[in-house]
VOGU-3710 file (C-alpha; in Angstrom, 3 decimals, decimal comma):
1> malsiffsll> 30,719/-3,842/-19,793  33,347/-1,149/-20,443  30,921/1,530/-19,271  30,222/-0,449/-16,075  33,959/-0,749/-15,354  34,390/2,979/-16,027  31,652/3,882/-13,543  33,065/1,446/-10,990  36,511/3,077/-11,217  34,969/6,539/-11,090
11> csisgvckvd> 32,994/5,642/-7,936  36,025/4,176/-6,198  38,204/7,201/-6,987  35,683/9,986/-6,299  33,506/8,274/-3,695  30,474/9,642/-5,576  28,104/7,427/-7,538  27,349/8,684/-11,039  24,583/6,178/-11,683  20,980/7,224/-11,113
21> ppqplppvps> 18,683/5,160/-8,868  15,889/3,184/-10,546  12,852/5,041/-11,776  9,694/4,617/-9,651  7,328/1,824/-10,649  3,934/3,530/-10,374  1,670/3,700/-8,578  3,687/4,498/-5,455  2,479/5,405/-1,945  1,654/8,999/-1,113
31> pqqlkwhqle> 3,793/10,540/1,661  0,886/9,970/4,059  0,498/6,335/3,032  4,231/5,794/3,405  4,106/7,206/6,944  1,201/4,849/7,721  3,208/1,847/6,475  6,135/2,911/8,657  3,990/3,068/11,811  3,177/-0,663/11,339
41> mgmfchfgin> 0,594/-0,803/14,167  -2,246/1,255/15,606  -4,722/0,922/18,466  -8,480/0,819/17,918  -10,585/1,963/20,897  -14,264/1,021/20,698  -16,012/3,015/23,400  -19,540/4,375/23,554  -23,037/3,699/24,790  -22,596/-0,020/23,996
51> tfhneewtdg> -19,905/-0,143/26,691  -22,577/0,269/29,372  -24,927/-2,435/28,080  -22,735/-5,503/27,443  -23,709/-5,336/23,777  -21,795/-5,018/20,516  -24,545/-3,365/18,470  -27,272/-1,592/20,402  -30,219/-0,469/18,315  -30,154/3,271/18,936
61> skppetfnpt> -32,782/3,212/21,694  -30,524/3,198/24,767  -31,038/6,403/26,785  -28,177/8,943/26,737  -28,354/8,878/30,549  -26,761/5,424/30,507  -23,463/6,799/29,163  -21,499/7,802/32,270  -17,820/6,801/32,582  -16,582/7,364/36,134
71> dfnpfqwaev> -12,949/8,225/35,302  -12,539/8,785/31,587  -8,801/8,592/30,940  -7,712/8,522/27,283  -4,257/9,644/28,395  -3,832/6,111/29,717  -4,923/4,674/26,346  -2,471/6,802/24,398  0,412/6,097/26,773  -0,186/2,350/26,561
81> akqvgmgyli> -0,409/2,568/22,768  2,914/4,403/22,681  4,568/1,874/25,024  3,398/-1,002/22,864  4,752/0,573/19,682  1,460/1,682/18,140  1,863/4,870/16,149  -1,779/5,913/15,908  -5,107/5,561/17,712  -8,585/5,328/16,139
91> ftvkhhdgfv> -11,503/6,358/18,396  -15,166/5,440/17,780  -16,924/8,816/17,664  -20,239/7,315/16,491  -20,978/3,610/16,164  -23,998/2,040/14,463  -26,226/3,011/17,421  -25,848/6,682/16,429  -24,701/7,982/19,835  -22,159/10,791/19,322
101> lyptqhteyc> -19,289/11,216/21,796  -18,856/14,971/21,539  -21,427/17,732/22,260  -22,646/18,293/18,703  -25,660/20,490/18,088  -26,776/18,382/15,132  -28,408/15,616/17,195  -29,803/15,203/20,673  -28,413/11,685/20,835  -24,993/12,655/22,130
111> vrnspwkggi> -22,943/13,204/25,301  -24,551/16,642/25,724  -27,601/14,827/27,099  -25,698/12,405/29,312  -24,816/12,899/33,000  -21,099/12,612/32,172  -19,390/15,841/33,237  -22,763/17,531/33,513  -23,353/17,312/29,766  -20,324/19,398/28,806
121> gdavkevsea> -17,865/16,555/28,337  -16,136/16,102/24,985  -14,581/12,656/24,596  -13,162/13,418/21,164  -11,293/16,476/22,441  -9,781/14,507/25,298  -8,701/11,636/23,045  -7,187/14,020/20,518  -5,263/15,871/23,243  -4,089/12,582/24,758
131> ckkagikfgf> -2,692/11,408/21,413  -0,894/14,697/20,914  0,643/14,524/24,393  1,806/10,919/23,861  3,241/11,711/20,430  1,013/9,369/18,443  -1,371/10,088/15,567  -5,103/10,640/16,144  -7,883/9,240/13,991  -11,592/8,621/14,320
141> ylspwdrhdh> -14,215/6,061/13,344  -17,552/7,442/12,166  -20,137/4,834/11,241  -22,212/5,714/8,168  -24,908/3,330/9,401  -27,147/4,941/12,020  -29,835/2,974/13,842  -31,113/5,986/15,801  -31,363/9,046/13,582  -34,697/9,539/11,782
151> ryndnkayde> -32,892/11,171/8,832  -31,292/7,871/7,910  -34,312/6,957/5,756  -33,828/10,121/3,694  -30,561/9,810/1,761  -30,111/13,526/1,121  -31,029/14,635/4,630  -28,808/12,017/6,225  -25,871/12,869/3,963  -26,096/16,479/5,120
161> yfksllrell> -26,188/15,354/8,753  -23,227/13,033/8,278  -21,244/15,772/6,555  -22,034/18,166/9,388  -20,434/15,708/11,814  -17,427/15,274/9,536  -17,037/19,041/9,270  -16,983/19,442/13,062  -14,566/16,561/13,580  -12,193/17,748/10,882
171> tnygevfevw> -12,264/21,368/12,027  -12,270/21,348/15,823  -9,831/18,636/16,923  -6,482/19,339/15,318  -4,657/17,100/12,888  -6,521/13,937/11,871  -4,350/11,079/10,611  -7,027/8,565/9,570  -10,798/8,638/9,047  -12,274/5,158/9,418
181> ldgagteght> -15,565/4,626/7,538  -17,269/1,297/8,233  -19,366/-0,589/5,692  -21,347/-2,676/8,217  -25,123/-2,592/7,930  -25,121/-0,265/4,954  -26,500/-2,621/2,296  -29,313/-1,039/0,317  -28,557/2,494/1,489  -27,093/5,078/-0,857
191> ydwegyysli> -24,395/7,354/0,534  -22,674/10,347/-1,005  -19,263/8,737/-0,696  -17,609/11,134/-3,114  -19,061/14,044/-1,156  -17,648/12,612/2,074  -14,220/12,133/0,515  -14,179/15,632/-0,981  -15,057/17,190/2,361  -12,365/15,216/4,195
201> kelqpdalia> -9,700/16,156/1,644  -10,815/19,791/1,669  -10,593/20,167/5,441  -7,742/17,725/6,168  -5,812/17,098/2,931  -3,338/14,763/4,644  -5,948/12,566/6,355  -6,096/8,983/5,114  -9,566/7,559/4,413  -9,812/3,921/5,412
211> icgpdirwvg> -11,947/0,876/4,667  -14,864/2,515/2,791  -12,356/4,914/1,299  -9,678/5,428/-1,342  -6,479/5,300/0,742  -6,570/2,130/2,887  -8,579/-1,030/2,297  -9,975/-3,643/4,695  -7,986/-6,868/4,715  -11,231/-8,866/4,494
221> nedgfapesv> -11,523/-10,484/7,940  -11,614/-9,556/11,620  -8,941/-12,057/12,677  -5,990/-9,733/12,084  -4,585/-11,949/9,309  -3,299/-10,742/5,956  -3,064/-13,236/3,069  0,222/-14,909/2,217  0,678/-12,535/-0,732  -0,051/-8,875/-0,020
231> wyvqekegkr> -0,321/-6,549/-3,005  -0,648/-2,836/-2,382  -1,518/-2,006/-5,980  -5,168/-2,622/-6,822  -7,505/-1,914/-9,725  -10,196/0,681/-8,917  -12,511/2,086/-11,518  -10,123/1,171/-14,292  -7,063/2,690/-12,611  -4,164/1,082/-10,783
241> vwwppecdvp> -3,843/2,702/-7,355  -1,854/2,234/-4,132  -4,489/0,780/-1,782  -2,812/-1,206/1,030  -4,642/-3,376/3,603  -5,219/-2,750/7,305  -5,809/-5,748/9,612  -8,286/-5,024/12,412  -8,884/-7,466/15,277  -10,067/-7,201/18,910
251> irkeqwfyht> -7,800/-8,281/21,772  -10,855/-9,964/23,307  -12,077/-12,554/20,840  -15,136/-11,310/18,903  -15,709/-8,450/21,346  -15,021/-4,937/20,091  -16,701/-3,198/23,026  -16,053/-3,885/26,698  -18,164/-6,595/28,328  -18,148/-7,212/32,059
261> dgekrllsln> -17,535/-10,938/31,503  -15,130/-10,480/28,590  -11,798/-11,146/30,308  -12,116/-14,853/29,566  -11,946/-13,945/25,857  -8,602/-12,151/26,189  -6,242/-13,453/23,507  -3,218/-15,405/24,662  0,305/-14,143/24,172  0,849/-16,771/21,493
271> sllniyyrsv> -2,309/-15,685/19,652  -1,134/-12,075/19,619  2,289/-13,108/18,332  0,629/-15,136/15,607  -1,455/-12,097/14,624  1,668/-9,929/14,526  3,488/-12,318/12,205  0,469/-12,695/9,924  -0,258/-8,964/9,664  2,855/-6,814/10,084
281> grgavlllnv> 4,952/-9,824/9,128  3,182/-10,094/5,781  3,443/-6,412/4,912  0,095/-5,135/6,212  -0,603/-2,721/9,084  -2,183/-4,056/12,285  -5,013/-2,168/14,016  -5,524/-3,943/17,356  -8,696/-3,095/19,256  -8,444/-2,634/23,035
291> spdrsghlpe> -11,777/-1,702/24,645  -11,888/0,814/27,520  -14,087/-0,314/30,419  -16,974/1,530/32,057  -14,648/3,667/34,110  -12,940/4,908/30,956  -9,671/2,988/31,425  -8,116/0,162/29,439  -8,632/-2,934/31,590  -5,585/-4,002/33,603
301> pdvkrllewr> -5,466/-7,604/32,251  -5,498/-6,285/28,670  -2,723/-3,803/29,398  -0,634/-6,508/31,058  -1,046/-8,780/28,012  -0,117/-5,945/25,644  3,063/-5,185/27,556  4,009/-8,884/27,635  3,491/-9,029/23,875  5,608/-5,940/23,258
311> aviseifkdn> 8,362/-7,255/25,518  8,610/-10,519/23,547  8,628/-8,750/20,166  11,297/-6,336/21,380  13,435/-9,182/22,726  13,153/-11,245/19,531  14,093/-8,377/17,226  16,647/-6,693/19,483  19,863/-7,905/17,824  20,202/-8,206/14,069
321> laisakwsas> 22,749/-10,982/13,559  23,158/-9,995/9,907  25,057/-6,820/10,819  28,268/-8,782/11,446  28,175/-10,590/8,084  30,289/-10,012/5,020  27,756/-8,851/2,403  27,844/-9,518/-1,311  25,356/-9,586/-4,186  24,898/-11,109/-7,619
331> nirgncsefa> 24,705/-7,610/-9,153  25,160/-4,072/-7,826  23,764/-1,170/-9,767  26,642/0,566/-11,525  28,983/-1,216/-9,076  28,337/1,816/-6,860  28,508/1,670/-3,066  25,330/3,774/-3,010  23,452/0,638/-4,107  25,574/-2,030/-2,375
341> pdncrfendg> 23,999/-4,890/-0,367  25,484/-3,781/2,966  23,169/-0,763/2,744  20,573/-3,235/4,038  22,176/-3,596/7,484  20,048/-0,948/9,193  16,370/-0,002/9,033  14,913/3,363/8,061  18,115/5,063/6,900  16,910/5,580/3,321
351> kfwttddgvk> 19,621/3,333/1,803  19,033/0,263/-0,348  20,479/-2,417/-2,628  19,395/-2,624/-6,246  20,556/-3,950/-9,600  21,372/-2,657/-13,058  18,478/-1,863/-15,385  17,032/-5,036/-16,880  18,350/-7,270/-14,087  15,160/-8,431/-12,397
361> kgyialkfek> 16,582/-11,453/-10,580  19,458/-11,729/-8,159  20,498/-12,278/-4,588  22,098/-10,810/-1,493  24,528/-13,207/0,235  25,642/-13,051/3,867  28,763/-14,851/5,043  29,772/-15,202/8,689  33,113/-16,096/10,281  31,447/-18,851/12,292
371> pigfdrvvik> 28,009/-20,493/12,234  25,109/-18,442/13,607  21,725/-19,676/14,825  18,548/-17,907/13,670  14,841/-18,612/13,233  13,461/-15,279/11,991  14,257/-13,579/8,675  13,106/-9,987/8,051  13,185/-8,439/4,564  11,960/-4,998/3,509
381> ehielgqrit> 11,378/-3,582/0,049  12,020/0,093/-0,643  8,347/0,776/-1,419  8,865/4,509/-1,988  9,780/3,451/-5,535  6,890/0,971/-5,812  6,191/-2,673/-5,014  8,147/-4,923/-7,351  9,001/-8,366/-6,008  6,572/-11,190/-6,798
391> khsvwikkgg> 8,647/-14,215/-5,734  11,582/-14,630/-3,379  13,327/-17,344/-1,413  15,798/-17,831/1,448  18,698/-20,266/1,183  21,324/-21,581/3,593  24,603/-23,287/2,793  25,234/-26,623/4,471  27,997/-29,070/3,661  28,988/-27,015/0,650
401> nwekvinstt> 25,484/-27,125/-0,873  22,762/-24,486/-0,966  19,428/-25,531/0,560  16,167/-23,595/0,127  14,472/-23,038/3,512  11,845/-20,424/2,543  9,901/-20,171/-0,727  7,534/-17,201/-0,841  5,887/-14,469/-2,904  5,585/-10,754/-2,095
411> igykrihllp> 7,787/-8,818/0,341  6,310/-5,322/0,528  7,064/-2,931/3,369  8,090/-5,755/5,721  8,167/-9,524/5,485  8,941/-11,730/8,491  9,644/-15,400/7,875  9,554/-18,015/10,648  11,583/-21,194/10,393  13,017/-23,799/12,759
421> etkckevkiq> 16,265/-22,704/14,397  18,938/-22,980/11,739  22,727/-22,854/12,103  24,985/-22,021/9,195  27,741/-19,688/8,001  26,117/-18,541/4,759  22,627/-17,230/3,972  21,206/-16,019/0,672  18,131/-13,831/0,045  17,162/-14,551/-3,525
431> ideslevpii> 14,815/-12,532/-5,736  13,233/-15,082/-8,057  10,760/-12,857/-9,864  10,272/-9,090/-9,968  8,212/-6,694/-12,073  11,202/-4,385/-12,377  14,689/-4,217/-10,867  14,338/-5,317/-7,204  15,043/-2,799/-4,452  15,739/-4,126/-0,930
441> efvglylssp> 16,305/-1,729/1,966  16,714/-4,117/4,899  17,649/-7,699/5,739  17,652/-9,010/9,309  18,366/-12,385/10,921  17,184/-13,014/14,484  16,990/-15,787/17,057  13,683/-15,778/18,918  13,519/-15,671/22,698  12,013/-17,056/24,857
451> kdlkvskk> 12,315/-20,342/23,022  9,207/-21,994/24,473  6,837/-19,778/22,434  5,499/-21,807/19,543  3,937/-19,673/16,820  1,895/-21,101/13,966  3,408/-20,663/10,495  0,044/-21,147/8,776
//
């Protein structure tokens, strides 16, 4: 106690905290994984020979001549992605049909033998350049399953072919943020996964390998929903590793590729909001698929829906009501302002609240001069030092008594809680259980608008 008082006096006199921050709780995210968490959302663009046949999985027999977009415009895709707040774009270079969207010399089943741009078109180059111009990250999807190539029945020969495609993609198109390796259709086939990973890390050390890969895992469904509790730390081959989930879902229900009659499947605004709250709002990253049409543009109805969705999210989370509160906490590490609760007022400034060593439970309290109304609570852990919190709750004070309004588990990079509109003068974010001292970097209270949008809490 005497030492704590000494440090408190020293901090107040000098303005410099002499107490060290908590030690990391390993495993922690790599710098690349942390950047991926911070982007929160990406756009998936399924485009290829399937686009011209109203099919999801063609069998590898469709003639290359049928691939012929009339006005291929990935600059539009990237600009829309940027407007909607998506920090990266994943492009399908080769789907299960085996058709390759750049002029590789390693197969005849590619754009080189299509009428598009006289056989000299390179869709991957254009998408990569579009992402760079828009200021978003570029990634690609390369399906290990191949329903066209005769080498697929020879594991060794096919592995060499697949690696030759990886080598071209990782060498000729600038920085690659994410390599997306699908597991569909691959049962019973043996791949040289470790060889793929080694080649990717050799040529693009900062590229993240997703789904069938060591850096990002599949959430387990194609609905865009993360589970209620999202743990980034997983056991793999006897080791605990940082392996966070990505939620992929198409904006047209169950249609990843464009279909001429697919507009009727376009998700409603409410459905998209529900997906946002159950992916990003549970600490995962959302990868939303928007399929370019046969011209090579994102369809106008899809773009309109995306912009509506972004507008509502931006409006809801525009004003953090918590900024005006008087902040306090049950414990402040070393009683130093460097670790005080009001460090949680603003996002992404590197500051946080934490407790003394050994103090694994506690709370941040917010007190307002007059009652405020809110129905969204946002909490963020400082995951650079590991994921720690296993149980937390939200309380409000009414009539002199504290009432629990949210009872939940993990927080992770970002947790968004929905509740009926609540008015009160005092709110408490309570850490009920933590693996080590809790570290919170942001708390936000918001009132949703427009009010007529009803979003499922399930």
